[in-house]
Each structure stands twice: as structure tokens, then as C-alpha cells.
N, C-alpha and C positions, 0 to 999 in steps of 0.2 A: 826489935820491937819498934812501931812506931809510935804515933800519940794519936793520931787519928783511928777514927772508925768507921765503919758506914752511917751511925747510923748522925754523926758528926757531915757527916761531907752531903747527905740526904738531905736535913733540917738551915744547913746552911746561909744564912741572909749577910747581906749587906746593907748598909743606911748608907746614903749620902757617896759613899768612896767607894773603891774596891777593896774585899776583904781576903789577906792573903792568911793560908792555916797553914802552917811548917806540920809535915809530920816525921824531917828530922833525915839525913843523909842528903838534906839539898832540895828532897820531894815537898812540895808546895800545890796545895790549889787555892786559886786566884777565884773570887766568886762576885761578880757585879752588881751593883745597884740596880734596880726592876724585878720582873714578873717572871721573864721570858728568856732572860739572858744566859746561856751558855757558863757550867762552870768547867774549867780550864787546867791541867797539868799541869806546872812547867819544875823544869828541871834548873838550879841554881847554880853558877858555880864559878870559879875563878879563873881569867884567863892567867896564859901560861907567861905570855911575854908584859902585864902588867899587873897588876894589885885591883884593876877592877871585876866588879860583879857582870854577868851577863844570865839573863834569864832564855831558856833553848823550850817550847813549848811540845810536848807527847800527846797527850791527849787530852778529850775531853768527857768528863763524866758526867752521867755512870758507862758511856759507851767504852770508857776504858777503865775497868778496876781499881778500887784500890788495890788489892792484890798487885792487879798486873803490872799497876804504874810502879810501887814499890820496886816490884822486880828491873822495868826501864831503868826506873834511876841509879839500881846497884849496879848495871850494864853500864850506863855513863860512867859511873862513878871510877867502872874499874877503865874504862876505855880512856877517861881522866888520865888515871895513871900511868896507862901507856902514851900519854901524850898528845891522844886525840881531844880538837878541839870538837865538838859535839857540831856545832854551829857552822865552822868551815865543813864538818862531815856530809853533812847535809845539804851546802849549796856541791860539793863536788858529786854528788848525789845525784841532784837535779841537772846537771849538768849530762851526766855520763846517760840518763834517763833519756834528755832532748835531743842528745847528740844521737842516742839509739833508736829515738824517733825518726828523726830527720833521715837518718839509714835506712831504716825502714820502707818511709815513705822515697826516697830515694832506689831501692829495689824493688818496688812496688811500679814506680813511674817505669825505670829500664823495664820490667815484665810484660808489662803494658805494651811497649813499645813492642816489645818481641812477640809478641801476639796481635797486635795489629798489622804486624810486618805477616805473619801465617794465617791473613785472613781467609779462607777459601774463597773462590770466586763467587759463590753462593752468596756468600758473608762480604763478599766485596759491593756485589747489588746489591746488596739489603742497605748501603751506605753511603754506595750511589746513587737508591733512589729517594733515602732520608736525606742527604745534602746538597744533591743540585738538581737531578728532576724533579722532585718534588716542588722547588718555586721555579723549576727551568721550562720545563713544556706545560704546553698547555692542557693534557692528561696524567702528571703528575708520574710520566713516567709507566704510564699502563700499558703500553702496547711494548713499548720495552720489554719486562718483563714477562709479557708471554709470550714475545717471539724467544727469551733466551731459553725461556722455559719449555718451549719446544726441543728448541736443538742446541744450544751454550751449555745451560746445565745439565742435561744428561750423558756429554760428555766431559763434558773440566767444571763442574758447580761443584765437585768434591777435592778436587785441587787444589791446594793453597798457592795462591794470587802469584805467590814467587815464584814458582816450579815450573808456572803456565809457560810452553819455549813456543817459538814460530812454529816449529811443525804439528802440537798441539793443535793451536787455530788453522795450521791452512787443512788437514786430515778433516776438523770442522768442517768447515764448509768445503773441501768438496765434495762433501757428502750432501749435505743438500744443491750442492749443483748437481749431483748425480741425482738426486730422484727427479731434477728437472725444473728446479726454483733457483736461478741465477739471482731473479734479480732481489732475491729477496738474502741470497747468497752476500752482494754489496753492501745491504742496509745491514746485514749482521758484522761485518767486517767494519764499516764508517763506527755503529754503534759499540762495537767491543774496543775501537781504536781509543774512543773518546774517553770509556769506563776505567781501562789501564793509563791512560793520563791523567785521567782522576787520580789514579794510586801513586803512579809516581811521583805528583807534586805533591804527594802529601808523604814520601817515603814510605810505601805501603809498599812499594817495588821501585829495584835499582834503575830495570829496563821494560822498555814497553813491547810485548813478542808481536804486536802487531807493524810494527818498525818493517819497512821491508815485503814488505806483503802489499797489491794494490789491485784491483777491481779488476783491471786488464787482467789479471792473474784467476782469477775466476770469473764473477758470473760476466767480468766483458764490461767495458766502457759505454757508460747510457749515454744512446744517439739522442740529439733534445726532440721532442716530435717538434710536427710542424704541420701536423692534418688540420686542411680546413674544408670544413663540409660545402660544396659547392650550390648555386642556388638550385640548381635543378637535382641536385640533393636532398635538399633541403624539400622538392617540392617529391620524391622518391620518396625521401623517410615521410612525407605526409598520408603516402598513401601505400608502406608495408605496417604501418602502427596497426591498423586496422586489424591483422590476420599473426601480430605477432603477439596475441593474448598477454596483453599488458595488462598493470592496473590503473585503472583510469587516472589516478594520482601520479604514477610515473610518468604516463600520456604528462599530464602536465607541469612534474617538473625537466622533462624534455626542452620543452616551447618556455619556460620560465630560465630554462640555462641558455638559452638562445636570446630569449627576450630582455634579457638582464645583463648576461655576461659575467653571473658569480658561478663562485666554485660547489662541487656538489656536495661539499661538508658543509657549506654555508645554506646550504635549501634546505638540506637536509635537517638542520638544526632550527629552521626559522620557528620563531612564535607568532600567534595572533596577534600578541601585543604590539608586535612590533613592526605590524603591518597594517598603514594605514590608508585605508582601499577610499576615503574622501578626498586629502591629502595628497593620495597616490604616489605614499612615502614609503618604500622596506629600508630598516633602518638593522643594519646586522653590528650586533655589540660587538664589543673590544676583545671579549675571551671566543667568539667565535671566528672575526676575523683572521688570515694568514697573518698579517703584520701588528695584530694587536691595535688597530686601529680603526675607531668607530668608523663607520663607512653609512652614505644613502643613499639608496637608488632610487631617480625619480622617473616612477612606472609610467610607461607606457599603455595608449588603450589598450593595445596588446599584451602586456603581460600581465596589467592589470584584472584583464575579464579572465587568466588562468587563475590567480587567487580566486578570484568570485566562483569557480567550479568547482573549486575544493570547500569553499567555507562552507555551504550545507550538509556533506560528509565529515569534518575533520574540525569547526568551529566547539563542538562539547568541549574539546581537549586545549589543552593550554598552542600543543603544538600544528605547526600548517598538517607536519607528516609526521602524525605519531606512529609507536610502535605497533604492532600488531598483538605481538605475542608477550610485551612488560608491557602494564601500566601504569601510565605515568611518565614515560619515559620516551624520547624521538626519535625516529627510523635511523637504522644505525646507517652510521656515512659509510657502511661499502654495499649497502644494498642496492640502488644502482645502478652501480655498477658492476654488479652482479648482473644482475637483470638482463640492463642490456646488452652485456659481453657475453652472455649462455645463449642470445640471440641472434649473436654472431657466427657460432661456431658450426664443424662441419661432423659430419657423425653420427655418431649415438648421441642422442640427450646423456645426461650426467644424470645420474641416481638424484631421486628426488630436485631436481632439475625442472626447468622449462622443457618442455614437450618441443614447443618451437623455434628448430634452433635451425640457423640462418635466415630466418625472418626479417631481421634486419641488416641485414648484410645491405651493402650499398656499394654501387655501382665504382667508386672510390677508394676502396678497401675500409677494412675494420675501421672504427669509430668508439672512440670514449666517450663520457660525461665532461672530460678537460678541453677536449676537441670542441667542441660545444663553444664553453668559454671563448675560445682565440677563433670562432666562428663568427661571435657576434663582433668584434671586435676587428674584423678583416672588413666584415659587410660596413659596421660605423665607417668606416677611413673610407669605403668604397663610396657613400654617400657623402662623405666631403667632411667627416667630421675633424678635428686637429689631432694629431696627436698628444699632443697633453693634456687634450679635454680627454682623449679614448682613455690614456693612462690615468686620470684618477677617475675614470668611472669606471676604469676594472682594481678602482686600488690598492694603486701600486706602490712599491715606492721608490723614490726615484734617483740616483745615484749622482745623475747630474746637477752640480748648483744650481744651473740657473735655468733646469726644469723643477728644481723642489721651489725655486718661488714661484713658482705657475700653482704648486701642488699648496703652499702656504694659503691661496685664496679656495675659496670653496666655488667656484664656476659655476652655482645652482643652474645660471638662465644658457650657459653653456652645455651643461651634460643633457640637463630638459629638454634640450635641445635635440642631441644624440641621440638620447632613447626614443623623443620620439621619431626621429628619422627610422629609426633599425625597428621600432616595434611597426609604423608601418608600411615597410619596407615585407617584415613579416607577414602580415597580416596581407597583403597583396599575394606574397607567396604560397601560405598555406588558402588563400583561399577557393582553390581551383579553378578560379579562369585560367585560358589557354591560352592567351593572349598580354602574357605576364611576358616584356622584354629581361632580359639576361642586365644585368650591369657590367659590363667592363672588370675584369680580374687583373690585380693589381697582381705584377712579377712579385 
């Protein structure tokens, strides 16, 4: 039986220096001066290798009761008689625990790596969007996710990425081609190739299943369009628009694309705050421009007139072309192209689409919004605007070092003159005058 009791342990206080209360058998309760100091159980023993004494902390009081402290002291005494040093044993236990923790962490890392390697295609798409598309694509990967949700995920979304084989990708693309969408098949192949290359670089997969597949095997190699509307077709377009039952704003968009050479996505996302009709400048912001560089278009009287036509009907919105069914949003970037395409189709009208089929067919063949941009550039060249100025007007990124020197200059006066000449020519062509002499077409 020891010499301490619970009352002594509870009421013990130290004044000026540490107080050690012995219970016998090497057990002590250390009490330090102060109101809120911890009372600590210590086991005192002699080393086997020398005559020095050592202290070993057992626990704190009252968390470790007097009875349990005595039992622990007896246990340590037995170990001492067996030649075991409590401090050395504790160090060994700490080391073993640290090694076990490190081993567990290593196992966790290996397991995580294996789990990552077994990412399904759907999970890989999530990671690709989060780690790459979200900051590399203007739309954050929204369009890729939409197209994958339609064609890729239903076919291979649940398949582990490392198990995807070339044949699976080929079968998927063949199905897209069979339904009559070869161009979509090409886009999907390019996007899947990029996604699997992302996975390969991160050792999620060892080989890209798109390797060995080419666009020529599915949608075919895209032939670069060179369609340019002739001046005669511009007059023809003017005559056909009234019967095409186009919305007035779509008509305005057509003439604005011709008068500014802008892309359809740029006009669809134009804000009134970026259109200065007094200074005759339309500023296309970096987030809208294809090359992510701000671009200023110096508006001719012809182009400014069409913005003025729109202002009474859409100026209440921040958008020049507001969406009809989505409050606060701009017109869908595909809307104008759809309206123009629907009016060049042959045969029965598509459900819930324009009934005025073939109403915008021109003598030179089908045309698209981007052909208007090409037409504007061609017409500007025929009017004498230098090629390097036209490239600046179109906000093209030049690869030729010499041309890049020109591009560093704003060329504002040259661009203004180019837009003015183009606008005057378009105004003349759309005036209805019958005595307009056609410019000589360049090869």
C-alpha cells in the first residue's frame, strides 16, 4: 500500500519550487507552483548501465487516477527487472508508430495512384475540365462537355480510361458519321485525342487510344472554304431578304458582318456599352475576340446606320442582340447561322424552323456568316486597302515577323480609311441604283 491518498493528491500545492510526493515503488506525483499547472505522475528508476536515476512520465492527475498510476508503476518495475528501460521502450514505440504511419501514408498514396489510373472516362472528363479546360477555353469547356454528354459518355463514359481501346473510339465515331454528322465526328476525335493526351501526361493511361485514328477515316479532311459573295450576289441578297421573313435584327446582323468583317460570335455578343456611335468605334473585348486581344472597329456610316437601326428596339438591354427567351443573356452564337442556313435548305421545312426554305439561296451557292467576313476582306482589298491593313481590320494574329511589326502599330487612320471605303461601296451596292459598275474581281 502506498503512502499517498486522493485527498493528498487533490489538495497538494507547491510554493516556490516543484513539489515531489512519493508513493513508494518509484512512483511520484510532481506538483509545480501556480494555480492551473498540471500534476504529473512520474516513475523514477535507475539505469542498468550506470548508477544514474531517470524520470519517466506516466500521465497526469486526475486523468490518470492514483490506483491506475500505482498499477502502471508496478508494470514498469516488472519490466525493469526484465532489463527493459521504459524510456528506451517508449522511444522504440514512437519510432515504430512513425514508421507505421509512414507506411500507411505510402500505401494510401499508392492506392490513390491506382484509383486515379482507374478513372472512368466520365471522371477523366471532370478532371480535364477542372484542371485544363476551365482556364484554357473561353467557355470553360461547356461546349466540349455538351458534345461529350451526347456522343462520348453514353458509349464509353463508364469505362475506365486505361481500358479504352482504339476500336471503341472508332465505333463511337462511326456511329456519329452514320447519323449524318461527319464534321461533329472530326471535332469529337480532336477533343478526345486532347483529353487522352492530358491523361497520358499524368500517367492515368499509358497510351492514347486515339493514336492511329485520323479525320480522313471518319468525317474527312475539312476543305477550307473560300466562298466570297460577288457584288452581284450582294445585290441579290438585298433583293431576297424581304421575302426571307428574317427578323429585322438578323438582317442588321448580316449587313453589320459585311460592313465590319466581324465574326458571328463577336456580333452576337456585342454590348451597347462597347458601341460608341458618336466616335464611330465598336470595341470587341478580349474575352470575345478569337485571339483574346481587344479589337477596335472604326465604323463607317454604313455600319453605324445598322447599329442605329437596332438601338430603338434593343437599347433597353445591355446586349445589342439580346436573347429572346433568356432574360439578361445575349443571342445564342449559333442563332444567326441557323436562321441563314434554314433559308438555304431545299425541300420540306424542318419542324419548328423557318418555312421560308431556299429564300436566301444565292446564284453563287450556299453561304455562311463567316463567308460575309471573307467577302468584306476581299471587297476591301479590291478597293485598294493594303493586305497588312486588312489583316489588322480583321484582328488576325500574324505569323510573319515582318507583318507582326505592322501589327504592333494601331494603323488607326489606315483602318478608318479601309472601313470608310468598304462602307461606301456597300452603301452603293445596297442603294438599289441600277447603274453601279461592278469592281474587277481579284483571282
